[in-house]
C-alpha positions in Angstrom: 187.9 -27.8 70.7 190.0 -30.9 70.5 192.1 -31.6 67.4 192.7 -35.3 68.1 190.4 -37.8 69.9 191.1 -41.3 71.1 188.1 -43.7 71.5 187.9 -46.8 73.7 184.9 -49.1 73.5 184.3 -47.8 70.0 182.0 -50.6 68.9 179.5 -49.8 71.7 176.4 -48.0 70.6 176.9 -44.7 72.3 180.6 -44.5 71.5 180.4 -45.5 67.9 177.7 -42.8 67.4 180.0 -40.1 68.8 182.9 -41.5 66.7 180.8 -41.3 63.5 179.8 -37.7 64.2 183.5 -36.8 64.9 184.7 -38.4 61.7 182.1 -36.7 59.6 183.0 -33.4 61.1 186.6 -33.9 60.2 188.2 -34.6 63.5 191.4 -36.7 63.6 190.5 -39.9 65.6 192.0 -43.1 66.8 190.1 -46.1 68.2 191.0 -49.2 70.0 189.0 -52.2 69.0 189.3 -56.0 69.4 187.9 -56.3 65.8 188.9 -53.6 63.3 186.6 -55.2 60.7 183.6 -54.9 63.1 184.3 -51.2 63.8 184.7 -50.6 60.0 181.4 -52.3 59.3 179.5 -50.4 62.0 180.8 -47.1 60.7 179.9 -48.0 57.1 176.4 -49.0 58.3 176.0 -45.5 59.7 176.8 -44.1 56.2 180.3 -42.8 57.1 182.1 -42.9 53.7 185.1 -45.2 53.4 187.1 -42.2 52.3 186.3 -40.4 55.5 187.3 -43.4 57.6 190.6 -43.8 55.7 191.4 -40.1 56.0 190.4 -39.4 59.6 190.6 -42.7 61.6 193.4 -44.9 62.8 192.2 -48.2 64.2 194.4 -50.1 66.6 193.4 -53.7 67.0 194.0 -54.9 70.6 192.7 -55.2 74.1 192.1 -52.3 76.5 194.1 -54.1 79.2 197.2 -54.2 77.0 199.3 -51.2 77.8 201.1 -51.1 74.5 197.8 -51.2 72.5 196.3 -48.4 74.7 199.5 -46.3 74.3 199.4 -46.6 70.5 195.7 -45.5 70.6 196.5 -42.5 72.7 199.2 -41.3 70.4 198.0 -42.6 67.0 196.5 -39.5 65.3 199.2 -37.2 64.0 199.5 -34.1 61.9 202.6 -32.6 60.2 205.1 -31.1 62.7 203.3 -32.9 65.6 205.3 -34.8 68.2 204.6 -38.5 67.3 204.6 -39.3 71.0 202.3 -36.5 72.0 198.9 -37.7 73.4 195.6 -36.8 72.0 193.6 -33.8 73.2 190.5 -35.8 74.3 190.0 -39.4 75.4 186.5 -40.9 75.3 185.9 -44.2 77.0 182.6 -46.1 76.5 183.9 -49.4 77.7 181.3 -51.8 79.1 179.7 -55.2 78.9 176.0 -56.3 78.6 174.5 -58.8 81.1 174.2 -62.5 80.2 170.7 -63.8 81.0 171.3 -67.5 80.5 171.0 -70.1 81.8 169.0 -68.3 84.5 167.3 -65.2 83.3 166.6 -64.2 86.9 170.2 -64.2 87.8 172.2 -62.3 85.1 175.9 -62.7 85.0 178.7 -60.6 83.6 181.7 -62.1 81.8 184.0 -59.2 82.7 182.9 -57.5 86.0 185.9 -55.2 86.3 186.3 -54.1 82.6 185.5 -50.4 83.2 187.9 -49.8 86.1 190.6 -51.9 84.4 190.2 -49.8 81.2 190.6 -46.5 83.0 193.5 -47.8 85.0 195.3 -48.8 81.9 194.5 -45.6 80.1 195.9 -43.6 83.0 199.0 -45.8 83.2 199.6 -45.4 79.5 199.3 -41.6 79.7 201.6 -41.5 82.6 204.2 -43.4 80.7 204.2 -41.1 77.6 207.3 -38.9 77.3 205.4 -35.7 76.4 204.0 -35.2 79.9 203.4 -31.5 79.5 200.3 -32.1 77.3 197.5 -33.8 79.2 194.2 -34.7 77.7 190.7 -34.4 79.1 189.1 -37.9 79.7 185.4 -38.4 79.2 184.1 -41.6 80.7 180.6 -43.0 80.1 179.2 -44.2 83.3 175.6 -44.6 84.5 172.9 -43.1 86.7 171.9 -45.0 89.9 175.3 -45.0 91.6 175.5 -41.5 93.1 176.2 -41.5 96.8 175.0 -37.9 97.1 171.5 -37.6 95.5 169.1 -39.9 93.8 169.2 -39.6 90.0 166.8 -42.3 89.0 163.0 -42.6 89.5 161.9 -44.5 92.6 160.3 -47.2 90.4 163.7 -48.0 88.9 165.6 -48.6 92.1 164.7 -52.4 92.4 165.7 -53.0 88.8 169.0 -51.2 89.2 169.9 -52.9 92.5 169.1 -56.3 91.2 169.9 -56.4 87.5 172.8 -53.9 87.4 174.5 -54.3 90.7 177.7 -55.9 89.3 178.4 -53.4 86.5 177.4 -50.5 88.8 180.1 -51.6 91.2 182.5 -51.5 88.4 181.4 -48.0 87.2 181.7 -46.7 90.8 185.3 -48.0 91.0 186.0 -46.4 87.6 184.7 -43.1 88.8 186.8 -43.4 92.0 189.9 -43.8 89.9 189.3 -40.5 88.2 188.6 -38.7 91.4 191.8 -40.1 92.9 193.8 -39.1 89.9 192.6 -35.4 90.1 193.3 -35.4 93.9 197.0 -35.9 93.2 199.5 -33.0 92.9 199.1 -31.3 89.5 202.5 -32.5 88.2 201.6 -36.1 89.0 198.2 -36.1 87.2 198.0 -38.1 84.0 195.0 -36.0 82.7 194.1 -32.4 82.6 190.6 -33.2 83.9 187.7 -35.5 83.4 184.0 -35.5 82.6 181.9 -38.4 83.8 178.7 -38.8 81.7 175.9 -40.7 83.5 173.1 -41.6 81.1 169.9 -43.2 82.4 168.9 -46.6 81.2 170.1 -47.1 77.6 167.8 -48.0 74.7 168.3 -48.7 71.1 165.8 -46.0 70.0 166.4 -43.3 67.4 168.2 -40.1 68.0 165.8 -37.4 69.2 168.4 -34.7 69.3 170.5 -32.9 71.9 167.6 -30.4 72.5 165.5 -33.3 73.9 168.2 -34.3 76.4 167.8 -33.1 80.0 171.1 -32.5 81.8 172.0 -32.3 85.5 175.1 -32.3 87.6 175.7 -34.3 90.8 177.2 -31.2 92.5 174.1 -29.2 91.8 170.9 -31.1 90.8 171.0 -34.3 88.8 168.5 -34.9 85.9 166.1 -37.7 86.9 164.6 -39.8 84.1 163.9 -43.3 82.9 165.7 -43.8 79.6 167.8 -42.3 76.9 168.9 -43.8 73.6 172.5 -44.7 72.8 172.2 -42.5 69.8 171.4 -39.5 71.9 174.2 -40.3 74.4 176.7 -40.3 71.6 175.2 -37.2 70.0 175.2 -35.3 73.2 178.8 -36.1 73.9 179.7 -34.9 70.5 177.6 -31.8 70.5 178.4 -30.7 74.0 181.9 -31.9 74.8 183.7 -32.5 71.5 182.2 -29.6 69.5 180.9 -27.5 72.4 182.4 -26.1 75.6 181.6 -29.1 77.8 185.3 -29.9 78.5 185.4 -26.7 80.5 181.8 -26.4 81.5 181.6 -29.9 83.0 185.2 -30.3 84.1 185.5 -32.6 87.1 181.7 -33.2 87.1 179.4 -36.2 87.2 176.8 -35.2 84.5 173.5 -37.0 84.3 171.7 -37.1 81.0 168.2 -38.4 80.2 164.9 -37.6 78.4 
């Protein structure tokens, strides 16, 4: 299990859920946020005690495209006798942007159409620049169903919605995934990460957490799980239960994992 975890996109619903579970379980975490006060508020609203936040979380205020801010996040958590420049054990990126439906609700726009690929690119660059290159983290990236080039992982009824409403962010997610595949195709001594796990949830909702036992799981290399929706709470809960706390870093290493109800 990881001792230290860095979170990116920590104010997003799925990521903040995972962060809250990790803090309450006593993991040493860092998080990059454009607004430290917003992240603090979200955690307090989730009943994470202020004392737990103070003890286990380092918040770095900054932008995910800023190499210095990202580097600080990747090396922020520390313990006695640790190398201060040593990277975290696990990186979780839930970076993304919602669509903007005005002024034309039939033609949604996105204010940052390359944010996911830019975030992963910066994270990889920051890891590559860290002096302690012998320790490499596993990188977990939250992506989406509907972008697989191998096998359909969404119901047929969802295809028009995905291709119309989500074409722009899906292009970004595919580029993000391509960066991770390209990274692991490099010689081992040139790789910035030990491995990756791409988590592809189906259409996200703001519903309650039903529990990891209610989540169906599939892998692109075997058979993806096909479903309509999953709540952000259950995405964050699944990542915590299966990857942070469980053996998912090994079980799903190098895989595109679909999760849904």
